[in-house]
C-alpha positions as CSV (number, residue, x, y, z in Angstrom):
1,M,97.3,60.4,77.0
2,H,99.6,57.8,78.5
3,Y,100.3,57.8,82.2
4,P,98.2,60.9,83.0
5,K,98.9,60.9,86.8
6,Q,102.7,60.8,86.2
7,Q,102.5,63.6,83.6
8,Q,100.4,65.7,86.0
9,C,102.9,65.1,88.7
10,A,105.7,66.3,86.5
11,V,103.6,69.4,85.4
12,D,102.9,70.2,89.1
13,L,106.7,70.0,89.8
14,L,107.4,72.4,86.9
15,E,104.7,74.8,88.2
16,Q,106.3,74.7,91.6
17,M,109.6,75.6,90.0
18,E,107.9,78.4,88.1
19,D,106.3,79.8,91.3
20,N,109.7,79.9,93.0
21,G,111.4,81.6,90.0
22,V,113.6,78.5,89.2
23,I,114.3,78.2,85.5
24,P,114.9,74.6,84.5
25,D,118.0,73.7,82.5
26,S,118.8,71.4,79.6
27,E,119.3,68.4,82.0
28,V,115.6,68.7,83.0
29,E,114.6,68.8,79.4
30,Q,116.6,65.6,78.6
31,M,114.9,63.9,81.5
32,L,111.4,64.9,80.4
33,L,112.2,63.8,76.9
34,N,113.5,60.4,77.9
35,I,110.5,59.8,80.3
36,F,107.5,61.3,78.5
37,G,108.6,61.7,74.9
38,R,108.6,64.7,72.6
39,R,104.8,65.0,72.6
40,G,104.4,64.7,76.3
41,I,102.7,67.5,78.2
42,P,105.5,68.1,80.7
43,L,108.0,68.7,77.9
44,R,105.7,71.2,76.2
45,K,105.3,72.9,79.6
46,F,109.1,73.0,79.9
47,W,109.4,74.7,76.5
48,R,106.9,77.3,77.4
49,M,108.7,78.0,80.7
50,L,112.1,78.2,79.0
51,Y,110.6,80.8,76.5
52,W,108.7,83.0,78.9
53,M,110.5,83.0,82.2
54,P,113.7,84.7,81.1
55,K,111.6,87.4,79.4
56,F,109.4,88.1,82.5
57,K,112.5,87.9,84.8
58,N,114.1,90.9,83.1
59,L,110.9,92.7,82.1
60,S,110.9,95.3,85.0
61,P,113.5,98.1,84.7
62,W,113.6,98.3,88.6
63,Y,116.0,95.8,90.1
64,L,114.8,93.8,93.1
65,P,116.9,91.4,95.1
66,S,116.0,87.7,94.7
67,E,114.9,87.7,98.4
68,L,113.0,90.8,99.5
69,P,114.0,92.1,102.9
70,N,111.7,91.4,105.8
71,D,112.2,94.9,107.3
72,T,109.4,97.2,106.3
73,L,111.7,100.2,106.3
74,E,113.9,98.6,103.6
75,L,110.9,97.7,101.6
76,A,109.7,101.3,101.8
77,K,113.1,102.5,100.6
78,L,112.9,100.2,97.5
79,A,109.3,101.4,96.8
80,I,110.0,105.1,97.1
81,Q,113.1,104.7,94.9
82,R,111.0,103.0,92.3
83,I,108.3,105.7,92.4
84,T,110.7,108.6,92.2
85,S,113.1,107.1,89.6
86,V,111.4,109.3,87.0
87,D,113.6,112.1,88.3
88,P,117.3,111.1,88.7
89,G,117.9,114.2,90.9
90,T,115.5,112.9,93.7
91,A,117.0,112.5,97.1
92,V,115.5,109.8,99.4
93,D,115.8,110.5,103.2
94,V,114.9,108.5,106.2
95,W,113.7,110.5,109.2
96,Q,112.4,109.6,112.6
97,T,109.3,111.2,114.0
98,E,111.1,111.6,117.4
99,E,112.8,114.6,115.8
100,I,109.4,116.4,116.3
101,E,108.6,116.9,119.9
102,A,104.8,117.1,119.5
103,S,104.7,113.8,117.5
104,L,102.5,111.1,118.9
105,D,103.5,108.3,116.6
106,K,107.1,107.0,117.1
107,T,107.9,105.6,113.7
108,W,110.1,106.2,110.6
109,I,109.4,108.2,107.5
110,V,110.9,107.6,104.1
111,S,110.7,110.9,102.2
112,A,111.7,111.7,98.6
113,Q,112.1,115.2,97.0
114,S,114.2,116.6,94.2
115,E,115.6,120.1,93.8
116,I,113.0,120.7,91.1
117,Q,110.2,119.9,93.5
118,K,111.7,122.3,96.0
119,V,111.6,125.0,93.4
120,L,108.0,124.1,92.5
121,L,107.1,124.2,96.2
122,E,108.6,127.7,96.5
123,E,106.4,128.9,93.6
124,Q,103.2,127.7,95.3
125,P,100.8,130.6,96.1
126,P,100.4,130.9,99.9
127,E,96.6,131.2,99.6
128,E,96.3,127.8,97.9
129,P,96.5,124.8,100.3
130,L,98.6,121.8,99.7
131,V,96.9,118.4,99.7
132,I,98.2,115.1,101.1
133,K,96.7,112.4,98.9
134,G,96.7,108.7,99.6
135,P,97.1,106.1,100.6
136,F,98.3,104.5,97.4
137,D,99.7,101.0,96.9
138,V,102.9,100.0,95.1
139,Y,103.7,96.3,94.7
140,L,107.1,94.7,95.2
141,R,106.4,91.2,94.0
142,D,104.0,89.9,96.6
143,Q,104.7,92.8,99.1
144,V,102.6,95.9,99.3
145,V,103.9,99.3,100.4
146,T,101.6,102.3,101.1
147,Y,102.8,105.7,100.1
148,F,101.4,109.3,100.1
149,T,102.0,112.3,97.9
150,L,102.0,116.1,98.7
151,L,100.2,117.9,95.9
152,G,100.2,121.6,95.0
153,K,98.6,123.7,92.4
154,T,99.7,123.3,88.8
155,R,101.2,126.3,87.1
156,Q,99.1,127.8,84.4
157,E,100.5,127.2,81.0
158,V,100.7,129.9,78.4
159,E,98.3,129.2,75.6
160,D,100.0,129.1,72.2
161,D,97.9,128.1,69.2
162,K,100.8,128.3,66.8
163,D,101.7,125.0,65.0
164,P,105.5,124.5,65.4
165,D,105.4,122.4,62.1
166,D,103.8,125.2,60.1
167,V,106.4,126.5,57.6
168,S,104.0,128.7,55.6
169,N,105.2,131.8,57.5
170,I,108.8,131.4,58.7
171,E,110.2,134.5,60.4
172,K,113.9,135.2,60.4
173,P,115.0,136.8,63.7
174,P,117.1,139.9,63.3
175,G,120.8,139.7,64.0
176,I,121.1,135.9,63.4
177,P,122.0,135.5,59.7
178,G,121.2,132.2,58.2
179,Y,119.0,131.1,61.1
180,L,115.4,130.1,60.5
181,G,112.7,129.6,63.1
182,S,111.8,131.0,66.5
183,T,114.4,131.8,69.1
184,K,111.8,132.1,72.0
185,L,111.2,129.3,74.5
186,P,107.8,128.9,76.1
187,S,107.6,130.9,79.3
188,V,106.3,127.9,81.2
189,K,107.7,124.4,80.6
190,C,105.9,121.6,82.4
191,T,108.1,119.2,84.4
192,V,107.5,115.6,85.0
193,H,106.2,116.4,88.5
194,E,103.3,118.6,87.1
195,Q,100.4,116.3,86.4
196,D,96.8,117.0,85.5
197,D,95.5,116.8,89.1
198,G,98.3,118.9,90.6
199,T,102.0,119.3,91.1
200,I,103.7,116.5,93.1
201,V,106.2,118.3,95.4
202,A,107.1,115.4,97.7
203,V,106.4,111.6,98.2
204,C,106.7,109.6,101.4
205,A,105.9,106.3,103.1
206,T,105.6,106.0,106.9
207,G,105.7,103.1,109.3
208,T,102.1,103.6,110.5
209,S,100.5,105.5,107.6
210,S,98.6,107.6,110.2
211,R,97.7,111.3,110.0
212,D,100.0,112.1,112.9
213,S,103.0,110.5,111.1
214,L,102.1,112.5,108.0
215,L,101.9,115.7,110.0
216,S,105.4,114.9,111.3
217,W,106.4,114.5,107.7
218,I,105.3,118.0,106.8
219,R,107.1,119.4,109.8
220,L,110.3,117.5,108.9
221,L,110.0,118.8,105.3
222,E,109.8,122.3,106.6
223,K,112.8,121.7,108.9
224,N,114.9,120.3,106.0
225,G,114.9,123.2,103.5
226,N,111.2,123.9,102.8
227,Q,110.5,126.9,105.0
228,V,107.7,127.9,102.8
229,L,105.5,125.2,104.3
230,S,105.2,127.4,107.4
231,K,103.1,129.8,105.3
232,I,101.0,127.4,103.3
233,P,98.1,125.4,104.8
234,V,98.1,121.6,104.3
235,I,94.9,119.6,104.2
236,F,94.4,115.8,104.3
237,T,92.2,113.8,102.0
238,L,89.5,111.6,103.6
239,T,91.2,108.5,102.5
240,A,94.1,109.0,104.9
241,P,93.6,106.5,107.8
242,P,92.6,108.4,111.0
243,S,92.5,105.3,113.3
244,D,95.6,106.0,115.4
245,I,94.6,109.7,116.0
246,A,91.0,108.7,116.8
247,T,92.1,106.1,119.3
248,Q,94.3,108.6,121.1
249,E,91.7,111.3,121.1
250,T,89.2,108.8,122.5
251,Q,91.6,107.8,125.2
252,I,92.2,111.5,126.1
253,A,88.4,112.2,126.2
254,T,87.9,109.1,128.4
255,D,90.6,110.2,130.9
256,E,89.1,113.7,131.1
257,K,85.6,112.3,131.7
258,S,86.9,110.0,134.5
259,S,88.7,112.9,136.1
260,V,85.5,115.0,136.1
261,N,83.5,112.2,137.7
262,Q,86.0,111.9,140.4
């Protein structure tokens, strides 16, 4: 290989362009061709970049700006919109925990819920507790956003062993001349929110990801059209970070102990 240091320098420059998302143009190709020749490593690197970079640039269906915002609230909005895009009817709201008087954490909450999820929440049995699961991570390029889900019980599906493709015994419904097949719809139709581990009735991201902020989220959900939450118990998973609450409880216990000693 001729001029290895110079070729390596050109490859490093192309890699820097690749890391920053800069696609080289035909002028760069002509420069590499004139300097290193058609069999040079930098030119082959350029051809690979020109083939793969446009493909990867438009691979994700979720649009992200070229420069991600530095504000964590704006990042949380983008993340929650990406997560809930499976249901076009989802509404994303931004709340402040100051709306709840008993809230300890003063932070923001980005909550997402659709009308279908509200109906599914209304159908939850009062004796079955809802579960806040998380934290989970979603990546926006090199930024990580933590989010939580509110899970309920999945509706029981009606067992139907009939094969819809079986034409050996076709029944003609009475009163519909010329129509073949069944006119009955299944009594329970699973929505996109009903998963194997439960029914997702809401999604959120908070500024602190603490249990107190999640508790404020539940109260704000109840305040904004989900009155059924006042009748259903809500439990937290052990993976929810309890650090802020533990710190505050420790501080309260310390203050009480000092007042007793005095």
